[in-house]
C-alpha positions as a printed Julia matrix, in Angstrom:
85×3 Matrix{Float64}:
  24.96  -10.55  -37.1
  22.29  -10.36  -34.6
  22.36   -7.92  -31.31
  21.71   -9.32  -27.91
  18.93   -7.39  -25.87
  20.65   -5.13  -23.33
  17.43   -4.46  -21.95
  17.31   -5.12  -18.11
  14.33   -5.5   -16.17
  14.29   -3.22  -13.76
  14.16   -4.02   -9.97
  11.07   -4.52   -8.76
   9.83   -1.58   -6.0
   8.99   -3.1    -2.76
   7.26   -1.17   -0.01
   5.31   -1.34    3.17
   2.31   -0.13    4.56
   1.4     0.82    7.97
  -2.44    1.18    9.67
  -3.19    3.18   12.3
  -6.71    1.07   12.65
  -7.79    3.09   15.62
  -7.84    6.39   13.59
  -9.68    4.73   10.63
 -13.37    5.81    9.87
 -13.71    3.36    7.03
 -14.27    5.6     4.2
 -12.06    3.22    1.89
 -10.33    6.12   -0.11
  -6.75    3.97    0.59
  -8.47    1.13   -0.96
  -9.89    2.81   -3.81
  -6.6     4.54   -4.81
  -3.93    1.97   -4.04
  -2.59    1.14   -7.61
  -1.4    -2.08   -6.57
  -4.48   -3.64   -5.07
  -3.08   -4.01   -1.79
  -5.66   -3.11    0.76
  -8.92   -4.46    1.62
 -11.38   -3.74    4.06
 -11.14   -6.15    7.03
 -13.94   -8.41    8.36
 -13.09   -6.66   12.09
 -14.24   -3.48   13.22
 -12.32   -0.77   15.39
 -13.42    0.75   18.63
 -15.25    3.87   16.71
 -17.35    0.75   14.95
 -15.48    0.9    11.39
 -14.12   -1.74    9.35
 -10.4    -0.66    8.49
  -8.23   -1.74    5.73
  -5.97   -4.48    5.62
  -2.96   -5.6     3.51
  -4.42   -8.45    2.08
  -1.78   -8.47   -0.69
   1.16   -6.77    1.03
   3.87   -7.98   -1.4
   2.5    -6.08   -3.69
   3.04   -2.89   -2.08
   5.6    -0.26   -4.18
   5.76    2.16   -1.3
   3.57    5.05   -3.5
   2.27    6.73   -0.31
  -1.03    7.07   -2.33
  -2.67    5.34    0.58
  -1.78    8.36    2.9
  -2.07   11.17    1.16
  -5.76   10.27   -0.07
  -6.07    9.32    3.63
  -8.52   12.13    5.73
  -7.48   10.84    9.27
  -3.92   10.0     8.49
  -4.63    6.17    9.41
  -2.24    4.92    6.69
   1.02    5.12    4.89
   3.48    3.29    3.04
   7.22    3.89    2.61
   9.74    2.35    0.02
  12.15   -0.03    1.63
  15.81    1.13    1.4
  17.79   -0.29   -1.6
  20.81   -3.22   -0.16
  24.47   -1.73   -1.52
């Protein structure tokens, strides 16, 4: 008798990234350390003259906040969406 697979796919963790572009100095740490490759440099400049990050793949964000932890200027952070019951 064959056993049915009882393994379930874990639910996808969803997050959202928030960027304060005027605080950014364009170091790129957030882009470098994002495990989901959510961020890339914008083609635009902020008031300080730096390219700031933008979410080019926002659906891939898992809300791990590595971007915020590595940002020396507190210009970016991410949060996980709360699970709906």
